[in-house]
C-alpha positions as a Markdown table, in Angstrom:
| # | Residue | x | y | z |
|---|---|---|---|---|
| 1 | Met | -24.6 | -3.8 | 9.6 |
| 2 | Ser | -21.7 | -5.8 | 8.7 |
| 3 | Glu | -18.8 | -6.0 | 11.0 |
| 4 | Ser | -16.3 | -3.8 | 9.2 |
| 5 | Lys | -18.7 | -1.2 | 9.4 |
| 6 | Ser | -19.5 | -2.1 | 13.4 |
| 7 | Ile | -15.5 | -1.5 | 13.9 |
| 8 | Lys | -15.6 | 1.7 | 11.8 |
| 9 | Asn | -18.5 | 3.5 | 13.7 |
| 10 | Asn | -17.7 | 2.2 | 17.3 |
| 11 | Gly | -14.0 | 2.1 | 17.4 |
| 12 | Thr | -13.6 | -1.3 | 19.2 |
| 13 | Arg | -15.8 | -4.4 | 19.0 |
| 14 | Pro | -18.6 | -4.9 | 21.0 |
| 15 | Glu | -17.4 | -8.0 | 22.4 |
| 16 | Leu | -14.2 | -6.1 | 23.3 |
| 17 | Ser | -16.0 | -3.7 | 25.2 |
| 18 | Glu | -17.4 | -6.2 | 26.8 |
| 19 | Leu | -15.0 | -8.3 | 28.2 |
| 20 | Leu | -12.9 | -4.9 | 29.1 |
| 21 | Gln | -16.2 | -4.3 | 31.3 |
| 22 | Ser | -16.3 | -7.9 | 32.9 |
| 23 | Gly | -12.8 | -7.2 | 34.2 |
| 24 | Arg | -11.8 | -10.9 | 32.0 |
| 25 | Ala | -9.4 | -8.3 | 29.5 |
| 26 | Arg | -6.5 | -6.3 | 30.7 |
| 27 | Phe | -4.0 | -4.7 | 28.6 |
| 28 | Phe | -0.5 | -5.7 | 28.3 |
| 29 | Ser | 1.1 | -2.8 | 29.7 |
| 30 | Gln | -1.1 | -3.4 | 33.0 |
| 31 | Tyr | 0.5 | -6.5 | 33.7 |
| 32 | Ile | 4.2 | -5.2 | 32.7 |
| 33 | Gly | 6.3 | -4.5 | 35.8 |
| 34 | Arg | 3.9 | -6.9 | 38.4 |
| 35 | Asp | 6.2 | -9.1 | 40.8 |
| 36 | Val | 6.8 | -12.2 | 39.7 |
| 37 | Ala | 6.9 | -15.0 | 43.0 |
| 38 | Asp | 8.2 | -18.5 | 43.3 |
| 39 | Lys | 6.3 | -21.4 | 45.4 |
| 40 | Asp | 7.4 | -19.9 | 48.6 |
| 41 | Gly | 6.2 | -16.5 | 48.0 |
| 42 | Arg | 10.4 | -15.3 | 47.1 |
| 43 | Val | 10.0 | -12.4 | 44.9 |
| 44 | Leu | 12.3 | -12.9 | 41.8 |
| 45 | Gly | 11.4 | -9.9 | 39.6 |
| 46 | Lys | 9.5 | -8.2 | 37.5 |
| 47 | Leu | 7.0 | -9.0 | 34.7 |
| 48 | Lys | 9.0 | -7.5 | 31.5 |
| 49 | Asp | 7.0 | -9.7 | 28.8 |
| 50 | Phe | 5.3 | -12.4 | 27.8 |
| 51 | Thr | 5.9 | -15.4 | 25.3 |
| 52 | Ile | 3.1 | -16.2 | 22.5 |
| 53 | Arg | 2.5 | -19.1 | 19.8 |
| 54 | Pro | -0.4 | -20.0 | 17.7 |
| 55 | Gly | -3.3 | -21.0 | 19.5 |
| 56 | Glu | -6.8 | -22.8 | 18.2 |
| 57 | Thr | -7.9 | -19.9 | 16.8 |
| 58 | Leu | -6.1 | -16.8 | 18.7 |
| 59 | Met | -2.6 | -16.1 | 20.1 |
| 60 | Glu | -2.1 | -18.0 | 23.1 |
| 61 | Val | 0.2 | -17.0 | 26.5 |
| 62 | Ser | 2.8 | -19.6 | 26.4 |
| 63 | Gly | 5.2 | -18.4 | 29.3 |
| 64 | Val | 6.2 | -15.2 | 31.1 |
| 65 | Val | 9.6 | -13.5 | 31.1 |
| 66 | Tyr | 10.7 | -11.3 | 34.1 |
| 67 | Gly | 14.0 | -9.5 | 34.8 |
| 68 | Glu | 15.9 | -10.2 | 37.5 |
| 69 | Gly | 17.0 | -6.9 | 39.1 |
| 70 | Leu | 17.0 | -3.1 | 37.6 |
| 71 | Phe | 19.5 | -3.8 | 34.9 |
| 72 | Ser | 18.4 | -7.2 | 34.2 |
| 73 | Lys | 18.0 | -6.8 | 30.1 |
| 74 | Val | 21.8 | -5.3 | 30.2 |
| 75 | Met | 23.1 | -7.8 | 32.2 |
| 76 | Gly | 21.2 | -10.6 | 30.7 |
| 77 | His | 19.3 | -11.7 | 32.9 |
| 78 | Asp | 15.7 | -12.3 | 31.7 |
| 79 | Val | 14.0 | -15.5 | 32.2 |
| 80 | Ile | 11.7 | -17.2 | 30.7 |
| 81 | Val | 8.8 | -19.7 | 32.7 |
| 82 | Ser | 6.8 | -21.6 | 30.5 |
| 83 | Met | 3.1 | -21.4 | 31.6 |
| 84 | Ala | 3.0 | -25.0 | 32.9 |
| 85 | Asn | 5.0 | -23.2 | 35.5 |
| 86 | Val | 3.0 | -20.6 | 36.3 |
| 87 | Glu | 0.3 | -21.2 | 39.1 |
| 88 | Ser | -1.2 | -17.6 | 38.9 |
| 89 | Ile | -1.5 | -14.3 | 36.9 |
| 90 | Asp | -2.8 | -11.6 | 38.6 |
| 91 | Asn | -1.8 | -8.7 | 40.9 |
| 92 | Ser | 1.5 | -10.9 | 40.9 |
| 93 | Ile | 2.6 | -13.8 | 38.5 |
| 94 | Lys | 3.1 | -16.8 | 41.2 |
| 95 | Leu | 5.1 | -19.7 | 40.1 |
| 96 | Lys | 4.5 | -23.4 | 40.9 |
| 97 | Val | 8.2 | -23.9 | 41.2 |
| 98 | Ser | 10.6 | -22.7 | 43.9 |
| 99 | Met | 14.0 | -20.4 | 42.7 |
| 100 | Glu | 15.9 | -23.3 | 42.7 |
| 101 | Asp | 13.7 | -25.6 | 40.9 |
| 102 | Ile | 13.3 | -23.2 | 37.7 |
| 103 | Pro | 14.3 | -24.8 | 34.5 |
| 104 | Pro | 16.3 | -22.7 | 32.1 |
| 105 | Gly | 13.9 | -21.4 | 29.8 |
| 106 | Arg | 14.4 | -20.2 | 26.0 |
| 107 | Leu | 11.9 | -19.1 | 22.8 |
| 108 | Ala | 10.5 | -22.3 | 21.2 |
| 109 | Glu | 10.4 | -22.7 | 17.7 |
| 110 | Asn | 6.9 | -21.1 | 17.3 |
| 111 | Glu | 7.1 | -18.8 | 20.2 |
| 112 | Met | 7.5 | -15.1 | 19.9 |
| 113 | Leu | 8.1 | -12.1 | 22.1 |
| 114 | Ile | 5.0 | -9.6 | 22.5 |
| 115 | Arg | 7.2 | -6.6 | 22.7 |
| 116 | Asp | 9.5 | -7.6 | 19.5 |
| 117 | Thr | 6.6 | -9.0 | 17.4 |
| 118 | Ile | 3.2 | -7.0 | 18.1 |
| 119 | Leu | 4.0 | -3.9 | 20.2 |
| 120 | Asp | 4.5 | -0.4 | 18.2 |
| 121 | Lys | 4.5 | -2.4 | 14.7 |
| 122 | Gln | 2.6 | -1.1 | 12.0 |
| 123 | Ile | -0.6 | -2.6 | 11.0 |
| 124 | Val | -3.4 | -1.6 | 8.1 |
| 125 | Asp | -6.3 | -0.1 | 9.0 |
| 126 | Ile | -8.6 | -1.8 | 6.6 |
| 127 | Asp | -11.6 | 0.5 | 7.2 |
| 128 | Asp | -10.0 | 3.8 | 7.1 |
| 129 | Leu | -7.2 | 2.5 | 4.8 |
| 130 | Lys | -4.4 | 4.0 | 6.8 |
| 131 | Val | -1.3 | 2.3 | 8.6 |
| 132 | Val | -1.6 | 2.5 | 12.3 |
| 133 | Arg | 0.7 | 1.5 | 15.5 |
| 134 | Val | -0.1 | -0.9 | 18.0 |
| 135 | Asn | -0.2 | 1.4 | 21.2 |
| 136 | Asp | -0.9 | -1.8 | 23.5 |
| 137 | Val | -2.4 | -5.1 | 23.3 |
| 138 | Leu | -5.5 | -6.7 | 24.9 |
| 139 | Met | -5.3 | -9.9 | 26.8 |
| 140 | Ala | -8.4 | -12.0 | 28.2 |
| 141 | Trp | -8.9 | -15.8 | 29.7 |
| 142 | Ile | -10.4 | -17.8 | 27.2 |
| 143 | Lys | -11.1 | -21.4 | 27.9 |
| 144 | Gly | -8.3 | -21.4 | 30.8 |
| 145 | Ser | -5.9 | -19.7 | 28.7 |
| 146 | Leu | -4.7 | -16.2 | 28.3 |
| 147 | Asn | -5.1 | -15.3 | 25.0 |
| 148 | Leu | -4.1 | -12.1 | 22.7 |
| 149 | Val | -8.0 | -10.6 | 21.5 |
| 150 | Gly | -7.4 | -7.3 | 20.0 |
| 151 | Val | -4.6 | -4.7 | 20.0 |
| 152 | Asp | -5.0 | -1.0 | 21.1 |
| 153 | Val | -4.3 | 1.5 | 17.9 |
| 154 | Gly | -5.5 | 4.5 | 19.9 |
| 155 | Phe | -4.4 | 7.6 | 22.0 |
| 156 | Asn | -5.3 | 5.8 | 25.3 |
| 157 | Gly | -2.8 | 2.8 | 24.4 |
| 158 | Ile | -0.1 | 5.5 | 24.6 |
| 159 | Met | -1.2 | 7.0 | 27.7 |
| 160 | Arg | -1.4 | 3.9 | 29.6 |
| 161 | Arg | 1.7 | 2.6 | 28.7 |
| 162 | Leu | 3.2 | 6.1 | 29.9 |
| 163 | Gly | 1.3 | 5.3 | 33.2 |
| 164 | Leu | -0.3 | 8.4 | 32.7 |
| 165 | Met | -4.2 | 7.3 | 32.3 |
| 166 | Trp | -5.4 | 9.3 | 35.2 |
| 167 | Leu | -4.5 | 12.5 | 33.1 |
| 168 | Pro | -7.6 | 12.0 | 31.0 |
| 169 | Lys | -9.9 | 12.3 | 34.0 |
| 170 | Tyr | -8.4 | 15.9 | 34.5 |
| 171 | Val | -8.0 | 17.2 | 30.9 |
| 172 | Lys | -11.2 | 16.9 | 29.1 |
| 173 | Pro | -9.6 | 16.7 | 25.5 |
| 174 | Leu | -8.1 | 13.7 | 26.4 |
| 175 | Gln | -11.0 | 11.7 | 27.0 |
| 176 | Leu | -10.9 | 9.6 | 23.8 |
| 177 | Pro | -12.4 | 6.1 | 23.3 |
| 178 | Glu | -10.3 | 3.2 | 23.1 |
| 179 | His | -9.7 | 2.7 | 19.7 |
| 180 | Ile | -9.5 | -1.6 | 19.7 |
| 181 | Ile | -8.9 | -3.9 | 16.3 |
| 182 | Ser | -10.3 | -7.4 | 16.9 |
| 183 | Trp | -7.4 | -9.9 | 17.0 |
| 184 | Ser | -9.1 | -11.9 | 14.4 |
| 185 | Tyr | -8.6 | -9.1 | 11.9 |
| 186 | Ile | -5.0 | -9.4 | 12.2 |
| 187 | Asp | -3.5 | -11.6 | 9.4 |
| 188 | Pro | 0.6 | -12.2 | 9.8 |
| 189 | Leu | 2.1 | -11.7 | 6.6 |
| 190 | Asn | 4.3 | -14.6 | 6.9 |
| 191 | Ala | 4.8 | -17.1 | 9.5 |
| 192 | Thr | 8.2 | -17.5 | 9.3 |
| 193 | Leu | 8.7 | -13.7 | 9.4 |
| 194 | Arg | 7.9 | -14.0 | 13.4 |
| 195 | Lys | 6.6 | -10.4 | 13.3 |
| 196 | Val | 2.7 | -9.3 | 12.7 |
| 197 | His | 2.1 | -6.5 | 11.0 |
| 198 | Leu | -1.2 | -6.3 | 8.8 |
| 199 | Lys | -4.7 | -6.4 | 9.4 |
| 200 | Ile | -5.8 | -7.0 | 6.0 |
| 201 | Pro | -5.7 | -11.0 | 4.6 |
| 202 | Arg | -3.8 | -10.9 | 1.6 |
| 203 | Lys | -6.3 | -12.1 | -1.0 |
| 204 | Asn | -7.9 | -8.6 | -0.5 |
| 205 | Val | -5.1 | -6.7 | -1.2 |
| 206 | Asn | -5.4 | -6.7 | -4.6 |
| 207 | Asp | -9.3 | -4.8 | -3.9 |
| 208 | Leu | -7.5 | -2.0 | -2.8 |
| 209 | His | -6.8 | 1.2 | -4.9 |
| 210 | Pro | -3.0 | 0.9 | -6.1 |
| 211 | Ala | -2.4 | 4.0 | -4.4 |
| 212 | Asp | -3.6 | 2.8 | -1.2 |
| 213 | Ile | -1.5 | -0.4 | -2.1 |
| 214 | Ala | 1.5 | 1.8 | -2.2 |
| 215 | Asp | 1.1 | 3.8 | 0.7 |
| 216 | Ile | 1.0 | 0.1 | 2.6 |
| 217 | Ile | 4.0 | -1.0 | 0.9 |
| 218 | Glu | 6.0 | 2.1 | 1.9 |
| 219 | Glu | 5.2 | 1.5 | 5.6 |
| 220 | Leu | 6.1 | -2.0 | 5.5 |
| 221 | Asp | 9.6 | -3.6 | 5.9 |
| 222 | Asn | 11.6 | -5.2 | 3.3 |
| 223 | Lys | 10.1 | -8.7 | 3.7 |
| 224 | Gly | 6.5 | -7.2 | 4.3 |
| 225 | Arg | 6.9 | -5.1 | 0.8 |
| 226 | Phe | 7.7 | -7.8 | -1.2 |
| 227 | Thr | 5.2 | -10.2 | 0.2 |
| 228 | Ile | 2.6 | -8.2 | -0.2 |
| 229 | Phe | 3.8 | -7.2 | -3.6 |
| 230 | Lys | 4.2 | -10.9 | -4.7 |
| 231 | Ser | 0.7 | -11.2 | -3.5 |
| 232 | Leu | -0.9 | -8.6 | -6.3 |
| 233 | Asp | -1.6 | -9.9 | -9.8 |
| 234 | Glu | 0.6 | -8.4 | -12.7 |
| 235 | Glu | -1.6 | -5.3 | -13.6 |
| 236 | Thr | -2.2 | -4.3 | -10.0 |
| 237 | Ala | 1.9 | -4.7 | -9.0 |
| 238 | Ala | 2.5 | -2.4 | -12.2 |
| 239 | Glu | 0.0 | 0.3 | -11.2 |
| 240 | Thr | 1.1 | 0.1 | -7.3 |
| 241 | Leu | 4.7 | 0.4 | -8.1 |
| 242 | Glu | 3.8 | 3.7 | -10.3 |
| 243 | Glu | 2.6 | 5.3 | -7.3 |
| 244 | Val | 5.5 | 4.1 | -4.7 |
| 245 | Glu | 7.8 | 6.7 | -3.5 |
| 246 | Pro | 11.1 | 6.8 | -5.8 |
| 247 | Asp | 13.5 | 6.0 | -3.5 |
| 248 | Val | 11.2 | 2.7 | -2.0 |
| 249 | Arg | 10.5 | 2.1 | -5.7 |
| 250 | Ser | 14.2 | 2.0 | -6.5 |
| 251 | Asn | 15.3 | -0.3 | -3.5 |
| 252 | Met | 12.3 | -2.7 | -4.6 |
| 253 | Leu | 13.8 | -2.6 | -8.4 |
| 254 | Lys | 17.4 | -3.4 | -7.1 |
| 255 | Gln | 16.1 | -6.7 | -5.5 |
| 256 | Met | 14.3 | -7.9 | -8.3 |
| 257 | Thr | 15.4 | -10.2 | -11.1 |
| 258 | Val | 15.6 | -8.8 | -14.7 |
| 259 | Gln | 12.8 | -10.8 | -15.6 |
| 260 | Asp | 10.8 | -9.7 | -12.7 |
| 261 | Val | 11.2 | -6.0 | -13.9 |
| 262 | Ala | 10.6 | -6.8 | -17.8 |
| 263 | Asp | 7.7 | -8.4 | -16.5 |
| 264 | Ile | 6.5 | -5.4 | -14.5 |
| 265 | Met | 7.2 | -2.8 | -17.3 |
| 266 | Asp | 5.2 | -4.8 | -19.7 |
| 267 | Asn | 2.2 | -3.9 | -17.7 |
| 268 | Met | 2.8 | -0.2 | -17.4 |
| 269 | Asn | 2.0 | 2.5 | -19.7 |
| 270 | Pro | 5.6 | 3.2 | -22.1 |
| 271 | Asp | 5.6 | 6.5 | -20.4 |
| 272 | Asp | 5.5 | 5.4 | -16.6 |
| 273 | Ala | 7.8 | 2.7 | -17.6 |
| 274 | Ala | 10.2 | 4.9 | -19.5 |
| 275 | Asp | 10.2 | 7.3 | -16.6 |
| 276 | Ile | 11.3 | 4.4 | -14.1 |
| 277 | Leu | 14.2 | 3.1 | -16.5 |
| 278 | Ile | 15.5 | 6.4 | -16.7 |
| 279 | Thr | 16.2 | 6.4 | -12.9 |
| 280 | Met | 18.2 | 3.1 | -13.0 |
| 281 | Pro | 22.0 | 2.4 | -14.2 |
| 282 | His | 22.1 | 2.3 | -18.0 |
| 283 | Glu | 23.2 | -1.0 | -18.1 |
| 284 | Arg | 20.3 | -2.7 | -15.9 |
| 285 | Ala | 17.9 | -0.7 | -17.6 |
| 286 | Ser | 19.3 | -2.1 | -21.1 |
| 287 | Glu | 19.1 | -5.4 | -19.8 |
| 288 | Val | 15.6 | -5.1 | -18.6 |
| 289 | Leu | 14.8 | -3.4 | -22.2 |
| 290 | Lys | 16.5 | -6.4 | -24.1 |
| 291 | Gln | 14.4 | -8.5 | -21.6 |
| 292 | Leu | 11.4 | -6.7 | -22.4 |
| 293 | Cys | 11.9 | -6.8 | -26.3 |
| 294 | Ser | 11.6 | -10.7 | -26.0 |
| 295 | Ile | 7.9 | -10.0 | -24.6 |
| 296 | Ser | 7.2 | -7.2 | -26.7 |
| 297 | Lys | 9.4 | -5.7 | -29.5 |
| 298 | Glu | 6.7 | -2.6 | -29.9 |
| 299 | His | 6.1 | -1.9 | -26.0 |
| 300 | Ala | 10.2 | -2.1 | -25.8 |
| 301 | Ser | 10.7 | 0.3 | -28.7 |
| 302 | Asp | 8.3 | 2.8 | -27.5 |
| 303 | Ile | 9.8 | 2.9 | -24.4 |
| 304 | Arg | 13.4 | 3.1 | -25.6 |
| 305 | Asp | 12.1 | 6.3 | -27.8 |
| 306 | Leu | 10.2 | 7.9 | -24.9 |
| 307 | Met | 13.3 | 7.5 | -22.7 |
| 308 | Thr | 15.7 | 9.6 | -25.5 |
| 309 | Tyr | 13.1 | 13.1 | -24.7 |
| 310 | Arg | 14.0 | 15.4 | -21.9 |
| 311 | Glu | 11.8 | 14.4 | -18.6 |
| 312 | Asn | 10.7 | 17.9 | -18.8 |
| 313 | Ser | 9.6 | 18.6 | -22.4 |
| 314 | Ala | 6.3 | 16.9 | -23.9 |
| 315 | Gly | 8.3 | 14.2 | -25.1 |
| 316 | Gly | 9.2 | 13.2 | -21.8 |
| 317 | Met | 5.6 | 13.5 | -20.5 |
| 318 | Met | 3.8 | 11.8 | -23.5 |
| 319 | Asn | 2.0 | 8.5 | -23.6 |
| 320 | Thr | 3.0 | 6.4 | -27.0 |
| 321 | Glu | -0.6 | 4.8 | -26.8 |
| 322 | Phe | -3.7 | 6.6 | -27.8 |
| 323 | Ile | -7.0 | 6.0 | -29.6 |
| 324 | Tyr | -7.3 | 6.6 | -33.3 |
| 325 | Ile | -9.3 | 5.8 | -36.4 |
| 326 | His | -9.1 | 6.3 | -40.1 |
| 327 | Pro | -11.4 | 9.4 | -41.8 |
| 328 | Asp | -13.2 | 7.0 | -44.1 |
| 329 | Gln | -14.3 | 4.6 | -41.3 |
| 330 | Lys | -17.6 | 5.2 | -40.1 |
| 331 | Val | -18.9 | 6.4 | -36.8 |
| 332 | Ala | -20.2 | 3.2 | -36.1 |
| 333 | Glu | -16.7 | 1.5 | -36.5 |
| 334 | Ala | -15.3 | 4.1 | -33.6 |
| 335 | Phe | -17.9 | 2.9 | -31.5 |
| 336 | Ala | -17.1 | -0.4 | -31.6 |
| 337 | Lys | -13.3 | 0.0 | -31.2 |
| 338 | Leu | -14.5 | 1.5 | -28.2 |
| 339 | Arg | -16.8 | -1.2 | -27.0 |
| 340 | Ala | -14.0 | -3.5 | -28.0 |
| 341 | Tyr | -11.1 | -1.6 | -26.0 |
| 342 | Gly | -13.1 | 0.4 | -23.3 |
| 343 | His | -13.0 | -2.2 | -20.3 |
| 344 | Asp | -8.8 | -0.8 | -19.9 |
| 345 | Ile | -9.7 | 2.7 | -20.9 |
| 346 | Asp | -9.9 | 5.3 | -18.5 |
| 347 | Met | -9.9 | 8.6 | -20.4 |
| 348 | Ile | -11.8 | 8.1 | -23.9 |
| 349 | Tyr | -12.9 | 11.4 | -24.4 |
| 350 | Tyr | -11.0 | 12.3 | -27.1 |
| 351 | Leu | -10.5 | 10.0 | -30.6 |
| 352 | Tyr | -7.7 | 11.2 | -33.5 |
| 353 | Val | -8.0 | 10.8 | -37.0 |
| 354 | Leu | -5.0 | 9.5 | -39.0 |
| 355 | Asp | -4.1 | 9.4 | -42.2 |
| 356 | Glu | -2.4 | 6.4 | -44.1 |
| 357 | Lys | 1.1 | 7.6 | -42.9 |
| 358 | Glu | -0.4 | 8.2 | -39.6 |
| 359 | Arg | -0.5 | 11.9 | -39.7 |
| 360 | Ile | -3.0 | 14.0 | -37.7 |
| 361 | Ile | -5.7 | 14.6 | -40.0 |
| 362 | Gly | -8.8 | 15.6 | -37.0 |
| 363 | Val | -9.6 | 14.8 | -33.8 |
| 364 | Phe | -13.3 | 14.4 | -32.3 |
| 365 | Ser | -14.5 | 14.1 | -28.9 |
| 366 | Leu | -16.9 | 11.5 | -27.3 |
| 367 | Arg | -19.5 | 14.1 | -27.6 |
| 368 | Asp | -19.4 | 14.7 | -31.1 |
| 369 | Leu | -19.3 | 10.4 | -31.5 |
| 370 | Leu | -23.0 | 10.4 | -29.4 |
| 371 | Leu | -24.8 | 13.2 | -31.5 |
| 372 | Ala | -23.5 | 11.9 | -34.9 |
| 373 | Asp | -25.0 | 9.5 | -37.7 |
| 374 | Pro | -23.7 | 6.0 | -37.1 |
| 375 | Gln | -23.3 | 5.5 | -41.0 |
| 376 | Lys | -21.6 | 8.8 | -41.6 |
| 377 | Pro | -17.5 | 8.6 | -42.2 |
| 378 | Val | -15.8 | 10.3 | -39.1 |
| 379 | Lys | -14.1 | 12.7 | -41.5 |
| 380 | Asp | -17.5 | 14.4 | -41.7 |
| 381 | Ile | -17.9 | 15.1 | -37.7 |
| 382 | Met | -14.0 | 15.7 | -36.8 |
| 383 | Met | -12.5 | 18.8 | -36.1 |
| 384 | Thr | -9.4 | 19.4 | -39.1 |
| 385 | Glu | -7.7 | 22.4 | -37.1 |
| 386 | Val | -5.9 | 20.0 | -34.3 |
| 387 | Ile | -4.1 | 22.0 | -31.9 |
| 388 | Ser | -0.9 | 20.1 | -31.2 |
| 389 | Val | 2.5 | 20.4 | -29.6 |
| 390 | Val | 5.8 | 19.2 | -30.7 |
| 391 | Pro | 8.3 | 16.8 | -28.3 |
| 392 | Thr | 10.5 | 19.8 | -27.5 |
| 393 | Ser | 7.9 | 21.7 | -26.5 |
| 394 | Ser | 8.2 | 22.8 | -22.5 |
| 395 | Arg | 6.1 | 21.1 | -19.8 |
| 396 | Glu | 4.8 | 25.2 | -19.1 |
| 397 | Glu | 3.9 | 25.1 | -22.7 |
| 398 | Val | 2.2 | 22.0 | -22.6 |
| 399 | Ala | 0.0 | 22.9 | -19.2 |
| 400 | Asn | -0.6 | 26.5 | -20.8 |
| 401 | Val | -1.8 | 24.9 | -23.9 |
| 402 | Leu | -3.7 | 22.8 | -22.6 |
| 403 | Ser | -5.5 | 25.5 | -19.9 |
| 404 | Arg | -6.1 | 27.9 | -22.7 |
| 405 | Tyr | -8.1 | 25.4 | -25.1 |
| 406 | Asp | -10.0 | 23.7 | -22.1 |
| 407 | Leu | -8.4 | 20.7 | -23.2 |
| 408 | Leu | -8.2 | 17.1 | -21.5 |
| 409 | Ala | -5.2 | 15.8 | -23.6 |
| 410 | Ile | -2.9 | 17.3 | -26.7 |
| 411 | Pro | -1.5 | 15.1 | -29.1 |
| 412 | Val | 2.2 | 15.4 | -29.6 |
| 413 | Val | 3.7 | 15.8 | -33.4 |
| 414 | Asn | 7.0 | 15.7 | -35.1 |
| 415 | Asn | 7.7 | 18.4 | -37.8 |
| 416 | Glu | 6.1 | 15.9 | -40.4 |
| 417 | Asn | 2.7 | 15.8 | -38.5 |
| 418 | Val | 3.0 | 12.1 | -37.6 |
| 419 | Met | 1.6 | 11.7 | -34.2 |
| 420 | Leu | 3.6 | 10.4 | -31.5 |
| 421 | Gly | 1.7 | 10.4 | -28.4 |
| 422 | Ile | -0.6 | 12.3 | -26.0 |
| 423 | Val | 0.3 | 14.3 | -22.9 |
| 424 | Thr | -2.9 | 13.9 | -20.3 |
| 425 | Phe | -4.0 | 17.2 | -18.6 |
| 426 | Asp | -3.5 | 15.6 | -15.5 |
| 427 | Asp | 0.2 | 14.4 | -16.7 |
| 428 | Ala | 1.1 | 17.7 | -17.5 |
| 429 | Leu | -0.6 | 19.2 | -13.9 |
| 430 | Glu | 1.7 | 16.7 | -12.3 |
| 431 | Tyr | 4.6 | 18.1 | -13.9 |
| 432 | Thr | 3.8 | 21.4 | -13.6 |
| 433 | Leu | 2.5 | 21.7 | -9.4 |
| 434 | Pro | 5.0 | 22.7 | -7.2 |
| 435 | Glu | 6.1 | 19.8 | -4.9 |
| 436 | Asp | 4.3 | 21.8 | -1.6 |
| 437 | Ile | 1.0 | 21.5 | -4.1 |
| 438 | Lys | 1.5 | 18.0 | -4.7 |
| 439 | Ser | 2.2 | 16.9 | -1.2 |
| 440 | Arg | -1.1 | 17.9 | 0.2 |
| 441 | Leu | -3.5 | 16.2 | -2.8 |
| 442 | Pro | -5.3 | 13.7 | -1.8 |
| 443 | Ala | -3.5 | 9.9 | -2.2 |
| 444 | Asn | -5.9 | 8.8 | -4.7 |
| 445 | Tyr | -5.1 | 12.0 | -7.0 |
| 446 | His | -3.1 | 9.6 | -9.4 |
| 447 | Arg | -5.5 | 8.2 | -11.4 |
| 448 | Asn | -4.6 | 5.0 | -13.6 |
| 449 | Arg | -4.6 | 5.9 | -17.2 |
| 450 | Arg | -4.7 | 3.3 | -19.9 |
| 451 | Ile | -4.8 | 4.9 | -23.4 |
| 452 | His | -4.1 | 2.3 | -26.2 |
| 453 | Lys | -3.3 | 2.7 | -29.3 |
| 454 | Val | -6.2 | 0.8 | -31.3 |
């Protein structure tokens, strides 16, 4: 059984459970509020926090923070004492020095506070692909130093911090297992951020579905979002940005350079790029299109054309990239096209047949192709009665036609029957479903579509 599988099934790694059962590990919340006394036994205050710094393999406690009096935080009387001056940490914290000799302490360059940097922060549960909150921190003595060995993301962490761990003894539904994630799975996004958010090593983020990456990005702060986003390859970045909530996406786009936005648009389907550019200020959208034109004139032109259509029309929903073939080409040549471009095509069920003026004259399905003689021209297997819509067709009309004829996609043509693009079933569904239904769809509902005009 793999390590990750073990975590998923048990909630807590066996070695962490053993540490807890042996008494060598305690939670951060169990230390908080304990008396801090000097070497003469004089109580100086209550423990409020620990300072931590990167150790050999784990985050190591480098000092204690105690408050003098009830209003210590307000009055600014928190005191930091390095571990070099700490005699013991147990039911109380005893210092090696007397109250008069405590040196003024402050955070060193590489030190952080547990409350500020870890507690209540969000991390990604790589097993369940969801964002969870750190409710408590597990600490253990290892090789003579106190280290962070895990974070508690379960309900027990909340109960413990509230001082209600006695409650589950009497209320059976509250008797829940611990859910502790090993610190070895925690990977700070950026050492300079001084905050810990993420459990997934950045090198693995590209392996996630763009919709899942989008969920992660939406939960992170601004620096975290861009740290993740910049770690993605170009295609994944484009697909992820399509999935991000519009308000978050808009904020991210504002902070990118025109060149960066154009590079992302270059990896998007024209309809998705057009949808995003329409939401941007006109002047900035024009700058992006101008920059994009220097990368790909045809792609920029397609996007510009799509931006002229109303969002709730067939023209606004269509994708200008699709698969087509000429009527005199053979079935074998159609197969060759699919093989050549199929690696990045998601929906390959229909091939459209166009004449020399790009007017649609036929269509055939992948099933037709598989059953046909490879030496036959495609005009012998195509259906000549092609059902289509025009760019001004309403989204309701498009959805009705798709549903009525059981189509997965429908071509969009102009008055001269020139094929302009296609509207896929899932695109039409997305535009047609009420918002409350969409919100209940699974996170991976939005499939990536790569339909190329080749």
